[in-house]
C-alpha angles and dihedrals in degrees: 000000000000105000093195090064094059114115119262120240129190123229088253091056090047091050090059091061094068099123091247107079095025135019093248116103108197131169133178126225125178093344097313127104121221130197106227094171094117095047113111088211094064102067112178091345097306133109111183102298096345125096129207123238096059145081111273098187095108093042094056091079090069096042119114089227135057126257088257087088086085090062088079089067133060115232112246100187147352126255113241112237 
């Protein structure tokens, strides 16, 4: 997969995929957007104290797991800077 060919999404577009207004549950990490809709840990757009539809890069430092958790998911897009 060529990651540079992934579609670009704005923060506003990402925010719409929060599991509340639409069924999609998307989060961004290090510039890439991941679809977490099928994860059992993201119920209704929430994972413990984290909410979908946003960039979780800064929050990863406080997570009890490593960033490798995103290796379970294919990136579906890139977050526009």
